[in-house]
N, C-alpha and C positions, 0 to 999 in steps of 0.2 A: 234378860231386859236390857235394848242397845241406850245403859246409862251409865252416864260415872258425870260429873258437875262439872259444869262450863267455864274455862276459864279466860274471862276475860280480860284477863290482863295481860293473858302468859303474853311473851313476847321471842318472837328465832327475824334474830340481828341476820343471819346466815341469806348472801344472797339464790341459796336454792332453796333459799322458804318463801323464796316472796310472794306467789300462789297457795300458800296455808293463810285464811280466812280469821284471823284474831276474834271478831265478835262479829254475832249474828247479825246484827245489821252491815258488816261486810258483802252477809251475800246479795246476789241480783234476784228480782223477782223471779226469771227463768230462765230457765235454760232450754240447751232441746235434749238431753240424755240429763239424768237423775240414781245416782248411782248409789243407794242402801247400805254403806260397807262397805270399810280402805283397809281391805284384809286380801288373801292372795287373788280373789279372784276380781273384787270388786278394783283392785289398783291395775292387774292386768288388763281387764276392762279399758276401761278410764284411758288407759295410757295407748290401748291404740280406736279407741273409736274418735278421738284428741288430734292422731297425729299428723292429720291431712291438714289442719287446719280450718275446715269450713265449718264445725259444729263443736257446740259450747258443753264443757260434762261440770256437774258437784260427787263431787264424793260426801257421801256424810260419814261420820264416823264416829263410832263413841271414847274409841278410846285417845291414850296422848302419842303424839308423834316423840319417840324418846331415842336421843343420841345413844344411852346404850344396853343397845342389842346387836352389835352384827357381833361378840362377844360367840367363838361357840359354846356352846353346852348351856349359853344364857337364859335358862325359862323361869326368872323371877317370878313370881303368885302376882306383884304389882302390875304387873305386861297379861295378867287372864283375869277370866268373870271369876268373883265367887259363890262356883253354884255347886254344892252338895246333891247324889240323885238319893231317889227312893229308899229306903231301907233291900234292901232286893231277898229275896223270901228263899232262894234257893242255890242260894249264897254264904248261908247262915243266918241268915238279916243284917248280912253288913251295909252299910252306905259307900259310898264313894264320890271324891270330886270329880268334880266333870273338867276336867282342864281343855278351856282356847280362847286360844290368843282376844287381849283389849289393848291393841291395839297395834298403830300404821303397821298397815303390814301385819296382822290378823295370826294367824298360829304359823305363821312361817315365819314369824319373826321367831317363837318360842319353841320351836318343834326339838328333835333329835337330829335335824338332817339329815338321814341316814333317807335317799332320794331316787328312784326307782319303780320301776312300773308295774305294772301287773301282765298277764299273758293276755296270747294271744282270746282264747278262750274266755277269759275271765270276759273281757270287752266284748267278744263276738255276741255273748247272752244279750248284751242289755239288747242289743240287736233282737233276739227272742222277742227277746221283750212289750220292743216297741212296732216290730210291725216288721214285712215284707219292701218297705217304702225308707224305713229307718235308716239314717243313712249313720247312727254310730255302734259306729265296731270299730276293732285295733284298725282297717282298709280307712276309716274314715276321718279318725284319730292322728292317725302312724302321721302327719302332715302335721299336725297342727306338736306334740311332741315338739318332732323338729325344728317349728319356727319356735315355738317357747325358750327352748336348750340350750345354752349355749358348753358342747364337749367339748370337756379340756381329756387325753390320751393320756394316762401314766407316764412315770420317767423311765425309759426304752430299758435303763434295767433291772430300775423294780421288779418293770412289767417281767423282762426275763426272770428274773430269778423267784418269785414264787407267780409265775406260771396265770399272768396276769391277760388273759384271753378281749379283745374289744370287733369290736363291729359299725366301721365311722358309718355304715351305706343304713342307716338306724339313728342318727343319732345326726341333729343339726346343727353345723356350726360360723349360722351368721356372724359376722357381730357388730349385730346391733345388738344382739341378745345381751340382755343381761342379767340376765341367772342364769347360774353357773353348773353346770354336773361336774365335780374334781375327783378324780380319787383320793383318797389319806396317803399321805407320803409317811404317816405311822406304822412300820409295818416290825413285826416281831419273829422273828424267830424260830421262837414254837408254834407261830401258826399252821409251818409248815408237816407237817407232826398231825397236825386234824384235818387240813386240809387231804392229806395222803391216805388219811387215812375214813374219810367222809364220799372220796368220788371210787372209794371198793366196794365201802356198804352198796348190797344188794337193793339194786331197781331206781342209786342214784346216776343222776344223766350230770352232763359236765356242758352247759355248753358255751360255744366262743360267747355271748353279749344276751342276758339275762332282757337289753332291755329291744327284743330281737321276736321280743314275745317270749320264752320259751321259760321254763324255771329249771331250777338244781340246784348245784352246789355253785356257788356264786361271787363272785368279788364286784362291790357294788358303788356305784360313786354318791358321793353327797356333796348338798347345800352349801357349796363356800366356793370364794374367788379362790384362782392359784395361784392370782399374785401375794396377794396381799394373807392368806388365810381365813382369813374371816368372813362371818355369816354370810350367808347372796339367798336374798328375799324380793318376797313382793315391792316392798317399800325402795330397794335397791337398784331394786332390777324394773320397776313402771313408777316413780316421784321421783328418785332423785337427781336432779340438773337438767329435769326437761324444761323446769321453767317458760312453760306454754300458758299465752294468754286467754287462751278458752280450757285451761284444766285444771279448776281452784279443786280444793277439800278445804274442808273444818270438821276439827276436831273434835273431841272433849264435848261430843252433840249425842243426842237421842236423838233417834225417826220416830213415835208415838200408831201414823198410821199413813197410806197414802190418803189420795183424797178422789173423788169420785164425780165424773159427772156423767150418769144417769147406770152403763155400765163400762165405762171408760175410764180408766183410773188418772188423771191429769197434774195430779203435781204428786207432795208429800208437806205434813203437819210436821217438827222440828218443834225444838226446843232444849230446854237445861232439865237435868233431870226428874226434876221434883215436882219443885213451886216456882213459878214466871209463866211468864208470857209468851204462847207459843205463835211462832210462824210459820207461812206456807210457803214453799216452794214448787212454783208450778214446770213439768216438765211439757215442752212440748213434740216431742217423739215418744218420748218413752222413760215412763219407772223402772229403773233396773235393782230387783234387789243379788245383795251381793250378801245379807246379813250370817250367812253360815246355818250349818243346819238343825242348831239350837234357835237360833234368830227368824233365821227366815220364815218359818212356821208361828211364830210368835206375831209375829206382825199382820202376817194373812190374815189368822185369825182375831186379831185385835182391830183388823179392816171389816169384818164378816166373813170371810172368807176360810171354809173349816168346816168340823163335823155340823150339824144346822141342832145337833140333842146341848152339846158342850154349850155351842153360843146363846143358846137360850141360855142354858142353869147360869151363865153366866151377865144375859143382861147385851146383849149383846146383837145390834140388831141381825142377823144376815141374810148375807149380799150373793153368796154361792155358797149352796153346799155342796160343800169338797173332805167325801169323809175322807181324804187320806191325808190331809193335811196332819204332818202331826206324828203320823205312823210310817210303821217300815222304817223307824228306826236299826241304823246295827253301826256296831264298831266291830274289831280285831279283840280277845282278848285271852288276856296271858297269865302266867303265875313265872314272880319273878324270879323263882333261882332254883333250879329243878343240882342243888348239890355234887359234888361228888369232892375228894382229896387224891391224889396219885400215890400208891404203897410205893411204884416203882416210877422212881421221878421220871423221866423221859429225860437223854443226852439234849442237850439244846446244839442244832448244828449250824454249821458253821455259813458266814454268808457272803459270797460272793461280791457287795455290791454294796454301797457303806451308803447308809440307811440317815437320810436327808434326816433335820428336825424343823422340827412342825410338822401342822396340821391338826387333822382331826382323830376320830381311835378306831382303831381298825376294823376293815368294810368285811367281811367275809362271811356271808352265811348258805343254810342248805336253806331252798323254796320247796317242800315237796308235797305234791300230791296224795292224794291217798293208799293207791295203790305200790307205796315206793314206802309209804309211812307204816302200813297195815297188811301186808302181801294178804296174808287169812282172813284177814276180819274185815278187810273192802267193798267186798258184796253183800255181805249182811248185815256190814252200815249201810249201804245204799236201799236196799230192797227193807229194811227196819224204818227209815225216814221216809220210800214211797208208799211204804205202807197205810202212812197217818192218815186219818180223818184232816185238809187243810183246816179245821177251826180248834182239832182239838186244843191248838197252845197258843190261840191266839188271846187278847182279851176278849173278857166278857161280851156278849153284846156286839161284838163289829161288827162294822154295816158290810152287807154283803158282797158288795166292789171290791171291797178290801179282802177280804174272804177269796174273792175270784182273784186278784194279784196275787193270793199269795201260793194259791190255787198251783198259778201256771209258773211260778217263782220254784215253784216244791215238784214236779216235773219237771224240770229242763235241770236244776242241781241235782238232782235222785240220778239221772244222768253226771253229770257234774261230779259226784265222789268216784267214778268210777275211772275218772280221768287221769294217767300223770300229771295232764298239763293244765290240771287248775289247784292253787296251789293250797293246804291246809295248816301244812307244818310254817310257821321262821322259826329258827335256829341261830341267831348272831355269834359268831365263836371271836373269841379272842385269843390267848394261849396259854389260853389252862383249860383244867377238866371242870363238865355243868356249863351251867348256862342259865336264860330264862325260853321258855316255850309257848307262841302264841300258837294258836287256833286262826284263823283267816277269814273260816266262811263258815260265823256260824247264822244254825239254820233259827233261834229266838228273832221272836223282832221285841223292839223297844216301842215306847211312844215316849214325843215328849206335845206339853197341851199347860197350855196358857191355867195358873189359876184362878177357878170359877169363882172366887170366896175373894183375890185382891190378882184380878186379871192385867192389871202393871204393875207388880212385880214379876220375882224371877219365875222362868217355868218352871215347869214340875218335870224331873228330867226317870225317867224310869226303864234302864235298862232291859226290864225282864227277862235277867241274863236268867241261862241253865231251864226256862222250862220246859226249853223243849228240850227231853233230856239225852242226845240223840248231840245236844257240843259239849256233856259230862263225858259220855263214849270218846266222840273226835280228841278230848284230853289223857284221857287216858289214853291211849294209840300213840298220843304226842309223845308221854312218856317215859310208856313201854318204847317207843321206836329210842328214844332219848338212853334208857338203861344197852340196850342189844349197842348204839352206834359207842357207849361207851367200857363192857367190859368183851364183848367181843372183836375177833376181824382182828383187824394192826395193831388197836388201842387194847387190844388184854395182854401184851407181856408188860402191862405198866399198871398194871392189879390196881384197879380204880376201885375207892373205896366211898358208895354208897351214902350220904349223910344226908340229905332230905330229898323225898318220902321218908326210905329207909327203909329194909330187904322187909321188915316186919308185914311193911307194906306189899303181900306175897299174892295178891290175887283180879281183880277188876272190881270185884265193890270196897275195896280198901283204899284201891288209890281213887276212884269215884267221891269214896265220903271224906278222903285225903285233901283231889284238886278241889270240893267246891267250898271248903274252908282258906286255898289262897290261891284258887283264881278274879284275877284283876279282872273286871267287865270293858275295862275300858282303857284304849291302849292310844287316846285319845284323836283316833280317825272315825269320827260321826261323819256319816250320810245318810241317803235313804228320804228324810221326813219330808220332803216335796219331788216326788214320784217322776223320775219321768217315764209315764207309762198310757196307754189310753186308760181315758175316763169310766168307764167300765171295767177298767182293771185296780180299781185304785185312786188311780196318775193325778198327778198333783199340776201339770208342763206335758206338756207337745210336746213332739222330737224341735217343730222352732221357739222350744225354751217358754214360749207363752202360755200361762196362770188359764186355763180354762174355766169357762162364763165371763170374763173379763174382759177388754181390751190395753191397750200400753200397757200391760206388766207382764216381766218377765222374769227367770230366778237362775243365775249363772251361777251358782253355787254348789257343794256337796249335798248337799240336802238332794237334787234330781236328780242323780245316781242310782238308777234304781234297783242295783248292791253292788256288794261293796265287793273291792275286787283284793287278789291277791299280794299287797305290798301297801309303801307307806303310800298314804292317799294326796301327797303338795302336788307330786309332777302329775298328777293328772287334774286335780284341778285344773290346774297351769292349759294346758293340754282345750282343758274342758272349757274352760274362759275363753283360750286363743277362737276354737270355733265357733265360741255364744256369739263374740265380737265380730266376728264374720257374717252369721248370721243376723245379730243389729244389723249393718250394715249393707245390709242386701237386704230389705226391710225400709230402708229410712224416706 
């Protein structure tokens, strides 16, 4: 639930907080736009809608305004919702923390700051799922990636030393943009060894710049201010210092539901977390949902928009039967540590350039498609996936429109599994052996639903991880790729010793069992629960991001992504929000 107790006596002494509302009574009766959620998407849209001075905007945020958020790696749980998933049957009945931000700035405030885009093919899949008139593809999003982010090239000496290349045509350098993509200044000599070994692995490409829509071996950026080395996130980019009289924010406040007149959404009900007087505020033009993948479906379901059977069981009057609300839940999964030690320690390569002090963690990774990960088996995996009946691994009694949507996804993704340009493996490298491996395109689909016994309580988050066995198969292939990388080619001379899983796990069945014990089903990149797809395919919003069956209600956060991209999601959310803002302006 978007809920924490409102602090009526909170004081914000600095001028940059001039438009922070301290009391619920400070909220005006009406605004042009009311935005539910002051996170990555909500603040971006709020900034853009208010920048011309003509429209009034209110952002309502569950979390606090926290001045301790700017430091790299600052993922304090006090700024995150306290949610546990259901037990995951296919992962040995383990449950998991659902890590999402509860603070002004949202998850951009607490993430790991890895800042990159998916591939061209991955965004083009959105258009295939949306229809021929959709503008949601690589071409349609690239201008918004450029607008959203200010790119800072690496130090020339470091770029030469470590073979860092980039393409300025893929980036934006608008001085007005205050979300920064910056290369780390913390590099280690040993990374040269891993870089050279990976670039010579069969099937691994080295693109000029991953921002251009390609994958492979990449140096990538972080969301970091290039001058201060502090976190660059939605609050610093789209709130601090603006002080517009038409752009207001009330933190520590819960939105309980939208308000209807007939089928039109005209405002929202909000108030304290538990007991107390509820208030209403009217939206003269539009209510904009930016509560995130976990809480956007909650607000929709509580308002009577969602699966009809669920609403009936929860004693909520159904206004619109949208079976896709809360379905189609996706995230990246990972194994934290595939561990090795060197048998022979590699000599440290000399550095010809002085590495400055400061910055974030090293940012080198391999982002690979299945043909590079498993050249002998990718066709087998694709055929195995393609042959599945679409309803086999979905929840029991799922609505036919949701089945139809997944069938369409399966058709597209079976081909994507045959492409080098769709990323299934992420392996982040430092300067030592081993590391974590991620599956960036899980076939399993989870659910996020209200608790029918306590609809106002926290959402029931079920990753349904591993329910489609193809996900375990892909993770096994990722582990085997890591083995080849560490023990063959240029690294063979260092005689790496595998510590986990260990060489006793010497066939696919044993590795699959080990993977089920060690997979974590979330890298805190949840998407998909209000998918932008046709209604007959289980979609929740159309290609203008308007919720089906009602007027005056849109969704602008990661929940609209029909499929997850093979990258961290924050840069994509900024681009989606920028595009959403233009769409909202166009219908004003």
